[in-house]
Wavefront OBJ file of the C-alpha trace (Angstrom):
o trace
v 55.970 -24.101 -120.287
v 52.430 -23.045 -120.703
v 48.901 -21.955 -120.036
v 45.832 -24.132 -120.162
v 43.173 -23.140 -122.635
v 39.679 -24.430 -121.833
v 39.340 -27.204 -124.405
v 39.493 -30.862 -123.460
v 42.888 -32.549 -123.621
v 42.268 -34.627 -126.769
v 40.556 -31.718 -128.552
v 43.309 -29.318 -127.552
v 46.057 -31.544 -128.918
v 44.112 -32.519 -132.037
v 43.559 -28.837 -132.835
v 47.257 -28.272 -132.208
v 48.151 -30.945 -134.767
v 46.343 -28.935 -137.472
v 47.966 -25.698 -136.330
v 51.397 -27.278 -136.007
v 52.310 -27.005 -139.670
v 51.850 -23.240 -139.778
v 53.816 -22.745 -136.546
v 56.473 -25.161 -137.789
v 56.768 -23.165 -141.030
v 57.247 -19.946 -139.053
v 59.867 -21.600 -136.851
v 61.798 -22.979 -139.810
v 61.630 -19.648 -141.581
v 63.145 -18.010 -138.531
v 65.914 -20.597 -138.510
v 66.774 -19.660 -142.109
v 66.204 -15.902 -142.028
v 67.673 -14.655 -138.783
v 67.767 -11.039 -137.588
v 70.987 -9.087 -137.488
v 71.865 -10.271 -133.989
v 74.511 -12.543 -135.505
v 77.270 -9.969 -135.006
v 76.550 -9.799 -131.269
v 78.138 -12.577 -129.167
v 75.404 -15.115 -128.306
v 74.817 -15.231 -124.576
v 75.822 -11.643 -123.899
v 73.348 -9.245 -122.290
v 73.141 -7.283 -125.529
v 72.316 -10.469 -127.455
v 69.622 -11.448 -124.935
v 68.023 -8.007 -125.171
v 68.139 -8.179 -128.968
v 66.399 -11.571 -128.927
v 63.723 -10.309 -126.528
v 63.098 -7.151 -128.516
v 63.079 -8.873 -131.906
v 60.794 -11.759 -131.029
v 58.782 -10.689 -127.957
v 58.771 -6.885 -128.245
v 60.403 -3.893 -126.592
v 58.449 -4.224 -123.348
v 60.492 -7.366 -122.686
v 63.878 -6.054 -123.835
v 63.550 -3.045 -121.520
v 63.276 -5.242 -118.386
v 66.273 -6.063 -116.136
v 68.326 -9.010 -117.447
v 70.735 -11.175 -115.420
v 72.117 -14.736 -115.553
v 69.796 -17.033 -113.631
v 70.934 -18.405 -110.295
v 69.057 -20.917 -108.149
v 69.799 -20.923 -104.417
v 72.888 -18.783 -105.167
v 74.261 -21.289 -107.680
v 74.060 -21.779 -111.429
v 71.480 -24.391 -112.527
v 72.864 -27.802 -113.506
v 73.081 -27.552 -117.305
v 75.943 -27.852 -119.734
v 73.886 -27.144 -122.867
v 71.450 -24.328 -122.013
v 71.882 -20.727 -120.978
v 69.279 -19.303 -118.600
v 68.600 -15.603 -117.974
v 66.276 -14.047 -115.430
v 64.087 -11.385 -117.028
v 62.379 -8.896 -114.711
v 62.536 -7.963 -111.053
v 64.187 -10.097 -108.376
v 62.075 -12.972 -107.061
v 59.551 -12.817 -109.898
v 59.610 -12.354 -113.633
v 60.496 -14.827 -116.360
v 63.350 -16.983 -117.632
v 64.792 -16.889 -121.140
v 66.117 -20.349 -121.982
v 68.612 -20.535 -124.847
v 69.995 -23.826 -126.173
v 73.586 -22.585 -126.485
v 74.887 -25.958 -127.662
v 73.673 -26.165 -131.260
v 74.251 -29.906 -131.229
v 71.739 -30.279 -128.382
v 68.890 -28.565 -130.255
v 66.100 -30.686 -131.718
v 64.779 -30.345 -135.239
v 62.522 -27.288 -135.674
v 59.412 -29.443 -136.076
v 59.936 -30.839 -132.569
v 59.121 -27.635 -130.699
v 55.455 -27.092 -131.643
v 54.891 -30.799 -131.037
v 56.481 -30.448 -127.590
v 54.204 -27.514 -126.747
v 51.144 -29.523 -127.763
v 52.186 -32.439 -125.547
v 52.753 -30.039 -122.649
v 49.331 -28.456 -123.209
v 47.775 -31.926 -123.109
v 49.502 -32.577 -119.780
v 48.300 -29.257 -118.350
v 44.748 -30.124 -119.367
v 45.133 -33.336 -117.330
v 46.095 -31.312 -114.240
v 49.857 -31.807 -114.456
v 51.789 -28.725 -113.205
v 53.524 -27.770 -116.439
v 54.385 -24.107 -116.999
v 53.396 -22.346 -120.204
v 55.783 -20.489 -122.474
v 55.121 -16.845 -123.325
v 54.229 -16.697 -127.034
v 56.405 -14.555 -129.257
v 54.830 -11.752 -131.274
v 53.911 -14.198 -134.048
v 52.405 -16.677 -131.574
v 55.184 -19.270 -131.657
v 56.523 -20.543 -128.321
v 60.036 -21.411 -129.537
v 62.042 -19.060 -131.736
v 65.402 -19.317 -133.467
v 68.143 -16.696 -133.491
v 71.686 -17.252 -134.779
v 70.849 -20.956 -135.027
v 69.922 -21.134 -131.330
v 66.450 -22.018 -130.091
v 64.983 -19.749 -127.390
v 61.955 -19.941 -125.086
v 60.540 -17.398 -122.632
v 59.027 -19.024 -119.552
v 57.449 -17.815 -116.314
v 59.808 -18.185 -113.386
v 58.430 -20.574 -110.790
v 59.159 -19.636 -107.138
v 59.886 -23.228 -106.050
v 63.142 -25.066 -105.417
v 64.536 -28.447 -106.449
v 64.996 -30.491 -103.276
v 68.061 -32.730 -103.496
v 67.175 -34.377 -100.188
v 63.396 -34.499 -99.857
v 61.273 -34.748 -96.753
v 58.923 -37.730 -96.876
v 56.036 -35.350 -97.636
v 57.955 -33.717 -100.505
v 58.894 -37.119 -101.925
v 55.264 -38.230 -101.789
v 54.197 -35.058 -103.610
v 56.791 -35.645 -106.324
v 55.626 -39.246 -106.708
v 52.003 -38.112 -107.148
v 52.916 -35.444 -109.719
v 55.218 -37.796 -111.586
v 52.529 -40.471 -111.779
v 50.044 -37.819 -112.962
v 52.481 -36.949 -115.756
v 52.963 -40.573 -116.778
v 49.171 -41.097 -116.709
v 48.690 -38.085 -119.022
v 51.406 -39.217 -121.436
v 49.773 -42.640 -121.639
v 46.614 -40.890 -122.837
v 47.994 -38.806 -125.666
v 45.810 -38.919 -128.783
v 46.534 -41.424 -131.529
v 49.226 -40.223 -133.893
v 51.337 -38.221 -131.455
v 53.818 -41.041 -130.985
v 54.055 -41.473 -134.760
v 54.750 -37.738 -135.151
v 57.491 -37.807 -132.515
v 59.159 -41.098 -133.433
v 61.087 -39.805 -136.502
v 62.596 -36.895 -134.530
v 65.838 -38.180 -132.992
v 67.375 -37.149 -129.721
v 70.639 -35.233 -130.171
v 73.715 -37.425 -129.899
v 75.482 -36.032 -126.844
v 78.025 -38.818 -126.160
v 80.627 -40.567 -128.274
v 79.242 -44.069 -127.621
v 75.493 -44.409 -127.054
v 75.314 -48.216 -126.792
v 75.519 -49.074 -123.111
v 77.192 -52.522 -123.487
v 79.971 -51.014 -125.611
v 80.431 -48.118 -123.181
v 80.461 -50.584 -120.269
v 83.160 -52.696 -121.892
v 85.276 -49.580 -122.500
v 84.864 -48.584 -118.854
v 86.009 -51.980 -117.634
v 88.849 -52.745 -120.053
v 90.365 -49.312 -120.706
v 89.087 -46.389 -118.687
v 89.079 -47.764 -115.137
v 92.672 -49.132 -115.423
v 93.708 -45.743 -116.830
v 92.068 -43.902 -113.914
v 93.592 -46.232 -111.313
v 97.102 -45.590 -112.625
v 96.705 -41.903 -111.740
v 96.543 -40.243 -108.363
v 94.899 -36.857 -108.960
v 91.476 -35.938 -107.605
v 89.812 -35.904 -111.038
v 91.009 -39.409 -111.864
v 89.899 -40.690 -108.471
v 86.412 -39.264 -109.066
v 86.271 -40.892 -112.504
v 87.460 -44.222 -111.079
v 84.778 -44.184 -108.398
v 82.035 -43.508 -110.957
v 83.374 -46.181 -113.312
v 83.472 -48.812 -110.556
v 79.796 -48.089 -109.951
v 78.765 -48.680 -113.566
v 80.860 -51.849 -113.735
v 79.169 -53.219 -110.597
v 75.809 -52.519 -112.233
v 76.723 -54.240 -115.498
v 75.467 -57.689 -114.572
v 72.064 -56.312 -113.549
v 71.592 -54.565 -116.896
v 72.629 -57.671 -118.832
v 70.276 -59.864 -116.788
v 67.376 -57.484 -117.440
v 68.042 -57.556 -121.195
v 67.886 -53.788 -121.599
v 67.827 -52.815 -125.318
v 70.516 -50.551 -126.731
v 70.038 -47.304 -128.635
v 68.573 -48.080 -132.037
v 66.605 -51.112 -130.888
v 62.847 -50.901 -130.374
v 61.808 -50.254 -126.761
v 59.823 -53.016 -125.066
v 56.983 -50.699 -123.992
v 57.027 -47.859 -126.558
v 55.422 -44.591 -125.528
v 56.086 -40.857 -125.477
v 58.446 -40.319 -122.533
v 59.727 -37.222 -120.739
v 62.927 -39.217 -120.022
v 64.656 -36.653 -117.780
v 62.698 -36.579 -114.519
v 65.525 -36.061 -112.034
v 64.962 -33.948 -108.955
v 66.116 -30.713 -110.634
v 62.974 -30.888 -112.765
v 60.465 -31.010 -109.892
v 59.982 -27.660 -108.167
v 58.455 -27.649 -104.671
v 57.759 -24.764 -102.241
v 60.892 -23.502 -100.517
v 59.371 -23.716 -97.045
v 56.233 -23.387 -94.999
v 53.656 -24.414 -97.558
v 51.969 -27.786 -97.774
v 54.312 -29.964 -99.888
v 53.186 -30.019 -103.490
v 54.849 -29.861 -106.890
v 54.634 -26.391 -108.368
v 56.101 -27.290 -111.747
v 57.624 -30.143 -113.735
v 60.322 -28.727 -115.994
v 62.225 -29.398 -119.214
v 60.381 -31.403 -121.852
v 63.252 -30.990 -124.334
v 64.090 -34.713 -124.267
v 60.608 -35.921 -125.170
v 60.923 -38.939 -127.443
v 59.525 -42.394 -128.052
v 61.081 -44.793 -125.555
v 60.235 -47.293 -122.857
v 57.493 -45.817 -120.673
v 59.063 -47.456 -117.606
v 61.982 -45.019 -117.895
v 59.814 -42.190 -116.552
v 58.654 -44.405 -113.677
v 62.294 -45.247 -112.925
v 63.190 -41.569 -112.603
v 60.159 -40.977 -110.372
v 61.152 -43.916 -108.172
v 64.645 -42.469 -107.800
v 63.368 -39.045 -106.752
v 60.891 -40.714 -104.394
v 63.833 -42.542 -102.846
v 65.738 -39.310 -102.222
v 64.807 -39.279 -98.515
v 67.582 -39.363 -95.915
v 65.913 -41.624 -93.365
v 66.258 -45.287 -94.488
v 62.927 -46.382 -93.026
v 61.039 -43.455 -94.594
v 62.804 -44.140 -97.903
v 61.635 -47.750 -97.969
v 58.094 -46.755 -96.967
v 57.972 -44.079 -99.661
v 59.101 -46.485 -102.383
v 56.549 -49.059 -101.274
v 53.801 -46.416 -101.430
v 55.005 -45.304 -104.874
v 54.836 -48.855 -106.240
v 51.374 -49.395 -104.745
v 50.089 -46.136 -106.269
v 51.595 -46.932 -109.680
v 50.020 -50.391 -109.618
v 46.631 -49.008 -108.497
v 46.583 -46.549 -111.422
v 47.534 -49.216 -113.958
v 50.910 -47.606 -114.644
v 53.038 -50.524 -113.461
v 52.397 -54.195 -114.063
v 53.437 -57.120 -111.827
v 57.137 -57.852 -112.201
v 58.009 -54.508 -113.796
v 59.522 -52.974 -110.633
v 62.632 -55.105 -111.172
v 63.186 -53.355 -114.532
v 63.104 -49.757 -113.293
v 66.656 -49.290 -112.069
v 68.239 -51.410 -114.842
v 66.545 -49.135 -117.400
v 67.737 -46.013 -115.604
v 71.262 -47.399 -115.211
v 71.492 -48.233 -118.912
v 70.061 -44.822 -119.827
v 72.745 -42.966 -117.853
v 75.748 -45.275 -118.271
v 76.931 -43.803 -121.610
v 76.856 -40.314 -120.060
v 78.944 -41.368 -117.052
v 81.469 -43.109 -119.293
v 81.669 -40.109 -121.634
v 82.346 -37.753 -118.722
v 85.094 -40.138 -117.587
v 86.549 -39.844 -121.110
v 86.419 -36.060 -120.797
v 88.499 -36.322 -117.639
v 90.911 -39.110 -118.589
v 91.287 -38.809 -122.360
v 90.151 -35.415 -123.580
v 91.412 -33.359 -120.646
v 88.094 -31.512 -120.296
v 87.637 -30.658 -116.618
v 84.388 -29.028 -115.523
v 82.995 -28.339 -112.081
v 79.770 -29.916 -113.365
v 81.260 -33.393 -113.696
v 81.132 -34.204 -109.984
v 77.506 -32.984 -109.917
v 76.631 -35.310 -112.785
v 78.422 -38.251 -111.169
v 76.295 -37.693 -108.067
v 73.074 -37.163 -110.015
v 73.568 -40.366 -112.038
v 75.160 -42.488 -109.302
v 75.077 -46.196 -110.175
v 75.798 -47.127 -106.555
v 72.694 -45.303 -105.331
v 70.579 -46.924 -108.026
v 71.759 -50.405 -107.085
v 70.647 -49.644 -103.525
v 67.245 -48.446 -104.785
v 66.905 -51.579 -106.907
v 67.321 -53.705 -103.798
v 64.616 -51.705 -102.013
v 62.207 -51.779 -104.951
v 62.499 -55.519 -105.504
v 62.089 -56.209 -101.770
v 58.731 -54.396 -101.630
v 55.735 -56.733 -101.246
v 53.978 -55.084 -104.218
v 56.980 -55.392 -106.552
l 1 2 3 4 5 6 7 8 9 10 11 12 13 14 15 16 17 18 19 20 21 22 23 24 25 26 27 28 29 30 31 32 33 34 35 36 37 38 39 40 41 42 43 44 45 46 47 48 49 50 51 52 53 54 55 56 57 58 59 60 61 62 63 64 65 66 67 68 69 70 71 72 73 74 75 76 77 78 79 80 81 82 83 84 85 86 87 88 89 90 91 92 93 94 95 96 97 98 99 100 101 102 103 104 105 106 107 108 109 110 111 112 113 114 115 116 117 118 119 120 121 122 123 124 125 126 127 128 129 130 131 132 133 134 135 136 137 138 139 140 141 142 143 144 145 146 147 148 149 150 151 152 153 154 155 156 157 158 159 160 161 162 163 164 165 166 167 168 169 170 171 172 173 174 175 176 177 178 179 180 181 182 183 184 185 186 187 188 189 190 191 192 193 194 195 196 197 198 199 200 201 202 203 204 205 206 207 208 209 210 211 212 213 214 215 216 217 218 219 220 221 222 223 224 225 226 227 228 229 230 231 232 233 234 235 236 237 238 239 240 241 242 243 244 245 246 247 248 249 250 251 252 253 254 255 256 257 258 259 260 261 262 263 264 265 266 267 268 269 270 271 272 273 274 275 276 277 278 279 280 281 282 283 284 285 286 287 288 289 290 291 292 293 294 295 296 297 298 299 300 301 302 303 304 305 306 307 308 309 310 311 312 313 314 315 316 317 318 319 320 321 322 323 324 325 326 327 328 329 330 331 332 333 334 335 336 337 338 339 340 341 342 343 344 345 346 347 348 349 350 351 352 353 354 355 356 357 358 359 360 361 362 363 364 365 366 367 368 369 370 371 372 373 374 375 376 377 378 379 380 381 382 383 384 385 386 387 388 389 390 391 392 393 394 395
């Protein structure tokens, strides 16, 4: 998450494309020739201090280190480890991709930093990573990719005020506007770098059929709390099935209808706003680790969902109407595309919901995070938002 440098956005990214090979070579070399931290358990305080000292220098490894908590709870992540570095209420965050299967190819990370720098140059609130001693912003240790980021003082608002929701909508549209203006060639560079496969079945129609024919009947035959939670989530995706089929949403492996570089993970956890008192604004947009080439409407779908995260029904409808009008005015949304937003988001998340249901019902993997993910990806809420979006006069 980064710092802006003074050059124009296209120049900054174009220069980065020439520099990328040397940074990529350093990153790959680190992935092959790791320091002796391998005998220390990854994720322990000693391991974190070793990583900081080896890659960023002793002034970092001598600072206080503690697992990161946000509003007295662990952040919602089942793949990354986060450590607070420095004094309470300030300092930095060391992000470690503890799940090796969730890491991208080494050549992804300098490309990601260049895209983020382009967004910063367009005024998008994207934090800047602290460079390691050799200048790279992502380093590898024991096969795990690590980044050191400034800690932002904001919070992620699960239930937004109308003013907060409007601020998120503006920042999200600014991000989508910047991504639409990446220099030629960036999409071609990113396209061959796949997203990690994090679920057993990525094709949403196949996952939907499994939910309907096998998993929901299995859940309904049981009477424990976990199975009831899985059944409720599965009923939601099944109710949404017809909408996704009607919209003709492509499956993984098929070409997206509106190909572009997408953030693809713009849920409310990734928009930080002031905790209180200040004029609502977005302090930072987080987590560009899922950058890939996809349908550009997916980002707008996420933004619409966060915009709709207002408790008052009237304010929610007004906020969504204002979001659609702003997206149309900036040329980010064409007539008729509002009806595609929630179907795209539903299809994007359906394989994850079904895979978590498999964890509960088939694999016996029970995590406190599963109920949080069911809520975050709720198909029932998205069907409600679809009705609001398609009822707006500007839809």
